[in-house]
N, C-alpha and C positions, 0 to 999 in steps of 0.2 A: 445142203446150203445151195440155194438157187442164186446165183448172180445176177444183179441188174444189167441188162443188155448195153453194152458201150454204144454210144450215141455220138461218138468222136467223128467230125465231118469237118472240109475244108471248105472255106468262102473266100471271096476276094473284097471284102468290105472293108478293111482295117484302114484306119487315118493313117496318112504316112506321115513321118517322124524318123529320127535319127534311130530310135529304138523300135520302130515298126516297120514290118514289110509287107507286101501286098497279100500275101495268102495268110489265112488265119485256120487254126484248128480249133472246134468248139466240142466241148465235153463238159462232165459233171466234177466237181469239187465241193468241199467242205469250207465255210466260209465264217468267221469269227466277226461280228460287226461291235460288239459291245462286251466287255469283260465284267468280271462280277457279278452275271446272272445268277439268281438264287437257284440252291436246289429243290426238287431233284431235276437234273439237266434233262431228263426224259420228257418234262413238263414244260422247263423255261427256253429249251433249246437253244443255247448259245451257240451252236454248230450248224447253220442252214447249207443244205445241200442246194449247189445252184448250177445252173450253166453256164461256164467259165470261156475264156478265149485266149489264146497263146498265138502269137505270131512265130514263124519261122525262125529256128536258131540263126542268131547273129554271130559276128567274130568271135570264135573261143566257147561258143556253147553248143550245148545238144538237149535235143528233144527226147525225153522219156516217156514210153508206156510204162505206167507203173503196174507191177503184177501184185504186188503185196506191200503194206506200209503197215507198223505197228505202233500203239500208243505209249508213249512213257510219261512219267510224272511231272516231265518238264512241259509236255503239252498240257497236261492239267495247269499246270502253274500260270500259262498264259491265259487259259478260261477263266481262272479265279482272278486274276491280277495280281498276284504274288509278283510276278514278272511281267512289268510292262512292255508292250512290244506296239509299234504303231498298226493303228487299225484303219480301215478293214484289214484282215489277212487270211489267207489259207495257210493252215496250220499243218504241224506233221513234219517230222524232221528224221525220219528211220525208215526206210525203204529199200525196195529192189526193183528192178524192171528189165528194160530191153531198149536201147537207143534205137530211134527210129529216125532219127536225122540229125545230121552235125552241121554247124557253121564253118563258115573259112577260118583257116587257120587251126583246126583241131586236129592233133597230129595221134594223141593216144586210142582215140576212141572210132569206130565206123560203125554204120548202122549195121545193127544184127547182134552187135556185142551183148553179152548180158552183164548187168551192172549193180554195183552196192552202191547207194548213195550217203555222203558222210555230211554231217551237219556244219562243220567248219571246213571250207576250203582253204588251203595251203598255197599262198602265192608265189612262196618262192623267191620272193625278191626281198620282202622287209627285213628289217634288223633281226627279229626273231626267227625267221625261216634260215637266213643266212647264218646266223649263230647258232643253227643246230637242233631248234626249239620249234618247230613248225606248228607244234600242237598249239602252241601260244599267237599263231599268225595275227598280227597286228591289221593288215588289210583285210584279211577274211572276218574278222572281228567287228571291224568297222562296219562293213557292209553288211552282215548278220544284223548288226543294232539298228540299222536304217530299214530293214526290212527291204533290201537289195538285193542282186546279184553281184558277185564279185567284178562281173562284166560291167556294171555300172547300172542303176535305174531299175525299174520293174517292167515286168513284160505281162503279168495277168491284170485280166480284166473282165468285169462282168457287164455286159451291154455298154461297153467302152468304159466302166467306172475302173478306176485304177484299184489295183489289190496290192497288198506287198506279201512277200515271200518268208515263209517263217524258216529262218536259218540257212536262206539260200536254198531250200529243200520244197518246201510248199509240198507235202508228201500226201495229204489227204484228197487226194483226185487220181482222175482216170490217166491223166498225162502231168507232166511237170517239163518245164524249161529251167536248166540249170547252165552255170559255169562248166567246163571240161573239168575242172579242179575239184567239183563237187562229185564226182563220178569215177568210182574204182571198178575197172574190168573186172571180172570173175570168170571161172571155167563155165563153158556152155554147157546147159541142160539139168543146171542145179534148180530147185524148186524156189521161186522168190518167197514162197511161205517161211522158208526155212532161213535163206541168207539173208533177209530184210533187217534181221536182228544184229547183224554184224557191223550195221551201220552207228550205232550208238552203244546198245547194251552190250555188245561183246569187246566193241574198244575200250568201254569204260571200266568196265569190269575187269575183264582180262587184262587188258592194258596197263592196268594200275598195278595188278599183282606181278606181272613179268617185265614192266618197263619203269614204272616210277616206283614201286617198292623194291624192285628187283629180288623178289624173293627166290632164295636157293633152295635145294632138295633137302638140306637137314635143317632149315627152319622150321618153327612152331608158327602157326599162323591161324589169328582169329577174325572172322567176318561180322560185322554188326549191320544189321539190315538185310533180308533175304527177298528182296525183290529182285527183279531178271537181273539187275546189275550185280548185286550182292552174289546170286548164284554164278554169274559169269565170274566172279573174282574166284571165287570156290574152284571153278573149272579150269582158271590160271593158273592157280596155284597146283592144282593136280596136274597139269601140264608139265609145271617146273619140277616134278616130282617129289612134293610135300607127302609126308605121309600123316603129319598130325593136323588137323583142320577142324576148329570149333567154331560152328555157326549158332549166330544167335539173333532172334527177334522177339519182339515183345508179342507176337501173336504165334499161339501155338501152331495154327493152320500151315504157318511158312516152313516149318522145321522137317515136315516128311519131304518135301522137292529136296531140301538140302542133305539128307541122308542119301536120297535116291541118286545123287550125282557125286557123291563120295565123300561128304563131310564126315571126319571121323567121329565127333561127338556134336549134338545139337541139345540148345538150352533155350529156355524160354527166360528172356531178361527179368531178373527180378535183384532183390536185396543180397542174394546169394551167390549170384553169379561170378562176381570178383573172386570170392573165396573158392569157388569149385574149379575155375581155370587156374587160380595160383596153385593150387593143390595138385593138378594133373600136370602141370609144367616147371615145378619147382620155381615158382615167384613170378610166373607170368610168361606172354607169349613173346617172341623174338617181333612179330609184326601182327598189328591190329589195323584193318582195313575198316573204316567207317563209310558205311553205303546208305546209311538210312535218311540221310540229309537233314537230319534233327539235331539239339542241342543235347539231347539226352541220350543219342547215341555216340555223340563225339565224346561226352562226359564218361560214359562206360569205356568207350576204346582206350581212353586215356588211363583209366583203373587196370585195364587189362595186361599192358605190356609190362616187362621186365625193366630192371634196370640197364640203361643202354640199348632199351628198345626202341621200335619206331611206329609211329602213328600215321597212318596215311588217310587222308578224308577226300573221298570223292563224292559224297552228296553234296547238293547245292541246297541248303534252308534258304528262308526268306531273306531280301538284302537285308533287311532290318533287324536280322536274329545276332547277337554278339556273345561273348563268351570271356567272362572274366578269368583268366588265365593264371594261375599259381604259378609263378616264375621260379619260384626257390625250390619246389620239389622238381620241376622241370629240370633245371641246371643241375641239381643234387643229384638226381637219378640219371643224369645223362641221356634223356629222352629226347628222340628227335621228331618233329612233327613235319608231315609234308602236306600238300595239296597237290591235287590230281584231277588235272583238265584233260578230256580226250583220253585218258589213258596212257599219257606222254607218248602217244601213236604218232608215227608217220604214216599217212593213211594208206600210200600207195605201196608200202612195204607192209604194213600190218593187217591189213585187210587180206590179201591174198596169203599171207603166214597165217590167219587163225582159220581161212576157208580151207587150208591143205590141212588143218588139225582137224578139222571136221569131217573132209573127205575119208581122212584116216581110221574115222571112229572115236578119235580122242577127243571132241569136242560136241556132246550132243545138243545143239542148238535148240531141237524140239521140245527140249525140258526148260526153256526160258518162256514157253509159250503156252498159257493157260485157256486162250479162246480164240477161235476164228469168227469173223464176223463180217457183215457187209457194210458198205458205205451208210446206207440209211439207218444203221442202226448205232452211229456212233455216239449220239447221246447218251445211251442206254450204257455203252462202253465207259463213257465219262463215269457215270453215277457207280460201276464197278470198282473203278480205279480210285474214284475218292473214297469209297467205303473199304479199299485195302483187300478187296475179295478178287483180285486178278495179278497176273504176273503180267507178261506181254498180252496183249490181244491184237491179232492180226487180221486185218482189212482185207480180204481177198478181192481182186477185181477180174 
């Protein structure tokens, strides 16, 4: 694979404003201008690779050279319009790289630091953060919804045209500018192609198993949906010492990766799945993790748990998807249902925690990746993602 040569350069022609300084860096990045374009994406080209500009970092901000970024189904939902974000936008929310410059007041990072970018900046000051639930940070979520940075406003431009930042990260680009609280320092020398998945897939999957669900070593676990996040949930359960994990997906091709990372049993989802799991577990699993983001996956997870068991849903279906929950069986069987966002992670605690497991050989992050691509191949990668033919596809810069 031959990378496109980087063309980042500094110029001095940026307009002055509260969010602009005189020096500007130019580089290449992928821009979405119109949602809902038809497939195949390799023909409709929803993402256009253009020359972009960024200013020097302002107070509380860091400039990052992206080493690698990976595609997630949440990125696809922006392209399809299943989730509506302000456009035009530089998308991508899972990446790793190196700090090249810091703004005034940045205390936790210095130029040269290796970092993982996280898609929800945790402000530390809002009610949720002060209450011990920073994964639900209100201020970070509001900034994300506006396509802005935690520090306020946007910084990205294309020949002076304002562009929005996807989830405060805007990762599908050679450089990005983020809030200090969107970047977590990691040990030096690790390959960005491996660590980039720790910013979303690992936090959401392993975090759900270890934090939200609180799985223990004597629990039995089912994971429904075997994309990169579902596989990460399996790795989280393995890290907790769980000895019996059943991995389930509607696609037979998804089963082999689950077996390779330690699932005890693998099943194609069909009408016999519930009975098979019940037989092997004396009535159902202690914990079912729903990672498919589908109504069918949630319904299956509900059927897989024993009386008194817990269903934890982390997959995000479309905003219009609803479920007619049968309350009587839920109450009579004492079933607990939980939602998990960002794996209930405190990013500056949990990213280093999971990286340490990776360094110990207990968290093989490379197993979550199926393809390595160039930025110019991003629309081809979107087609693979939409067809269910890929786990994480890593863009290497």
